[in-house]
N, C-alpha and C positions, 0 to 999 in steps of 0.2 A: 778168379774163378775161386773155390774153398778146395786147396789140399787133403780134403777128409772121405774117409769112408763112410756113404750114410747109414752101411749094416756095423760094422767092427769099429770104428770108428781112427781107422788107423790113415799118415801123415806123414806127415816129409820126418823122413829121420836127416840130421846133422851128419855127421862131420869134415872130416878132410883132403886133399887130396893133399896130392907128393907128387913135387914134382924128382929128374933122378937124383940133384944133388939135398934130396930129402926137404928139399923147402914149402912149409907146408901153409896152404889156403883153405880157405875155410868152402867149406861144397854142399852140395842140395839131395838129396840120395827122394825120390819123386816114388811114391804108390802104382801103381798104374792102373791109375779109372778108368774109365771109362762110363760115358752117358746115355743110358741105361733107362726106358718106362718100365716102373714099375709095378706094380697095387700094393696102396699102403689104402690101407681098411677096404674103401671100393672101390675107388679111383684111383685112377690112372698119372704120373706122376715126372717127368722126366726127374732122376738123381743120380747122383757119381757115386759105383758102386765101383769094387776093386776084385781087380778079375778073383782071386780069387776065393770071393765069394758070388760072384755069378759059377764060376766052376765049382764050388761044393752043392748049390741050388741054396745057398739063403736065403733070397728074398725069391724073390716069383714075378716071372716078365710079362708085362700089357701086351697084348697079343695087338 
């Protein structure tokens, strides 16, 4: 599964997990993606959209 939003292109961000002794290990911040049916042109299709785009109404959900 591609961890990228169809609408805005938001993908995973990378950083460090810090333990109590401040040892850094690589980690990944995944976006909150939902698999929804959206209208692309006139045809509905399933796509991954982040919750920020859903809440803002940037995509039209298919019925």
